[in-house]
C-alpha positions as CSV (number, residue, x, y, z in Angstrom):
1,M,0.4,0.0,0.0
2,P,1.3,3.5,-0.7
3,W,0.4,5.0,2.9
4,H,0.6,4.4,6.5
5,L,-2.4,4.8,8.0
6,P,-1.7,3.2,11.5
7,E,-5.5,4.2,12.7
8,D,-6.4,1.2,9.5
9,L,-4.6,-1.2,10.6
10,A,-5.9,-1.2,14.2
11,H,-9.2,-1.1,12.3
12,F,-8.4,-4.4,10.1
13,K,-7.3,-6.1,13.9
14,E,-10.6,-5.5,15.7
15,L,-12.7,-6.4,12.9
16,T,-10.5,-9.6,11.9
17,L,-9.0,-10.7,15.3
18,G,-10.7,-14.3,15.8
19,S,-11.8,-15.0,12.4
20,P,-10.5,-16.5,9.5
21,V,-8.8,-14.9,7.6
22,I,-8.7,-15.5,2.8
23,M,-6.1,-13.9,1.0
24,G,-4.1,-14.6,-2.1
25,R,-0.7,-15.5,-2.2
26,K,0.5,-11.8,-3.4
27,T,-0.8,-10.8,-0.6
28,W,0.2,-12.7,2.2
29,D,3.9,-12.4,0.3
30,S,2.9,-8.3,1.0
31,L,2.5,-8.7,4.4
32,P,5.5,-7.9,6.5
33,P,7.2,-11.4,7.4
34,R,7.1,-10.5,11.2
35,F,2.6,-10.9,10.9
36,R,3.3,-13.7,8.0
37,P,1.0,-15.4,10.1
38,L,-1.4,-12.5,10.8
39,P,-1.5,-13.3,14.6
40,G,-5.4,-14.8,16.1
41,R,-6.8,-15.5,12.8
42,R,-6.7,-18.6,10.7
43,N,-4.9,-17.9,7.9
44,I,-6.2,-19.1,4.3
45,V,-3.9,-18.9,1.4
46,I,-5.4,-19.3,-2.7
47,T,-2.3,-19.6,-4.8
48,R,-2.2,-22.1,-8.1
49,Q,1.3,-22.9,-7.1
50,E,0.8,-26.2,-6.6
51,E,3.8,-26.7,-4.2
52,W,3.2,-23.7,-2.5
53,N,3.5,-23.6,1.4
54,A,4.3,-21.4,4.3
55,P,4.5,-21.5,8.1
56,G,0.9,-20.6,9.7
57,A,-0.5,-20.7,6.3
58,E,-3.4,-23.4,5.0
59,V,-2.8,-23.7,1.1
60,A,-6.2,-23.6,-0.6
61,H,-6.0,-23.7,-4.7
62,T,-9.2,-21.8,-5.7
63,V,-11.6,-19.0,-4.1
64,T,-14.0,-22.2,-3.2
65,S,-11.8,-24.5,-1.3
66,A,-10.7,-21.0,0.4
67,L,-14.5,-20.3,1.4
68,E,-15.0,-23.9,2.6
69,L,-12.0,-24.3,4.8
70,A,-13.1,-21.1,6.4
71,A,-16.4,-22.3,6.9
72,A,-15.3,-25.2,8.5
73,S,-13.1,-23.5,11.4
74,A,-16.7,-21.0,11.6
75,V,-18.3,-24.5,12.8
76,L,-15.7,-25.7,14.6
77,L,-15.7,-22.2,16.9
78,D,-18.7,-22.1,16.9
79,H,-19.2,-25.7,19.1
80,D,-15.9,-25.0,20.4
81,A,-16.6,-21.4,21.8
82,A,-16.9,-20.4,25.3
83,D,-19.0,-17.0,24.6
84,L,-21.8,-15.5,22.5
85,D,-19.5,-12.7,21.1
86,S,-17.1,-15.6,20.1
87,N,-19.4,-17.2,18.8
88,E,-20.6,-13.5,16.8
89,H,-16.8,-13.3,15.2
90,A,-16.6,-17.3,14.4
91,E,-19.3,-17.2,12.0
92,T,-17.6,-13.8,9.7
93,V,-14.9,-14.6,6.8
94,W,-13.0,-12.6,6.1
95,V,-11.3,-12.2,2.2
96,I,-8.4,-9.6,2.8
97,G,-7.4,-9.7,-0.7
98,G,-5.7,-9.6,-3.4
99,A,-8.3,-7.7,-6.1
100,E,-9.5,-10.7,-8.4
101,I,-10.2,-12.2,-5.1
102,F,-12.1,-9.1,-4.3
103,A,-14.4,-9.4,-7.6
104,S,-14.7,-13.2,-7.0
105,V,-16.4,-13.2,-3.9
106,L,-17.5,-9.5,-4.2
107,E,-21.4,-10.2,-5.6
108,S,-22.1,-12.7,-3.0
109,A,-20.5,-11.4,0.4
110,D,-22.8,-9.8,2.8
111,R,-21.2,-6.8,3.8
112,L,-17.4,-4.8,2.3
113,E,-15.4,-2.8,5.1
114,V,-14.2,0.2,3.2
115,T,-11.4,2.4,5.2
116,E,-11.4,5.6,2.5
117,I,-8.8,7.9,2.3
118,H,-9.0,11.2,1.3
119,E,-6.1,11.7,-1.2
120,T,-5.0,10.3,-4.5
121,F,-2.3,7.3,-5.0
122,E,-0.3,6.3,-7.7
123,G,-0.7,2.2,-8.2
124,D,-1.3,-0.3,-10.6
125,T,-4.3,-2.1,-8.9
126,L,-7.9,-1.0,-8.3
127,A,-10.4,-2.8,-5.9
128,P,-13.0,-3.9,-8.2
129,E,-16.7,-1.6,-8.4
130,R,-19.3,-2.7,-5.9
131,G,-22.0,-2.2,-8.5
132,D,-25.8,-2.6,-7.6
133,G,-27.2,-3.7,-4.2
134,W,-24.7,-2.0,-2.5
135,M,-26.1,0.5,0.8
136,L,-24.3,2.2,3.0
137,V,-25.0,1.3,6.6
138,A,-22.6,3.2,8.9
139,T,-20.0,5.7,7.8
140,D,-17.3,6.4,11.0
141,P,-17.3,9.4,11.6
142,S,-20.7,10.1,10.6
143,D,-20.1,13.1,9.2
144,G,-16.9,14.7,8.2
145,W,-13.3,12.2,8.1
146,H,-10.9,11.1,10.7
147,T,-7.4,12.9,10.6
148,S,-4.2,9.9,11.2
149,A,-0.9,10.5,13.3
150,T,0.6,10.4,9.9
151,N,-2.1,13.6,9.0
152,L,-4.3,11.5,6.0
153,R,-7.9,12.6,6.1
154,Y,-9.8,9.5,6.8
155,R,-13.4,7.4,7.3
156,F,-14.6,4.3,7.6
157,L,-17.7,3.0,5.6
158,R,-19.9,-0.2,5.9
159,Y,-21.8,-1.2,2.9
160,E,-24.0,-4.6,3.1
161,N,-25.2,-5.9,0.0
162,Q,-29.2,-6.3,-0.2
163,R,-29.3,-8.8,-2.4
164,A,-27.4,-11.5,-0.4
165,Q,-29.9,-10.7,2.3
166,Q,-32.8,-11.4,-0.2
167,R,-31.6,-14.7,0.2
């Protein structure tokens, strides 16, 4: 990422801690080695490379198999969890990148957690377009922008997939 936004990293950790995270191999590789695997989360990495492996990563070769692995862990955690908060958290599966994987799950996702940064950056990768059916349901702050310790202006947006809720 061409920016440093510590508040976004803290928000990401708060959202995903205790839940399975699915990512592509390039996203895994982009994580600083000291954060691989992401602690407190089941790390499922999708790769086309048959022989690829990494300590702390579970390998899947398709998005479907990654989602099946994550769903299996949610069921196991649901039966083993001691409190309701853990049960609710265990049922959430997070897809954290990259763009190709986002695009493949976008229509079936229930919600999107988006950090909007009030800045323009140069880059070669963009998130896929949301398309129709997504409704903005929460903004933090509710009006305006936060200012980070790095002087970037940002806000957190939550969208819900209206089509997914009709299923």
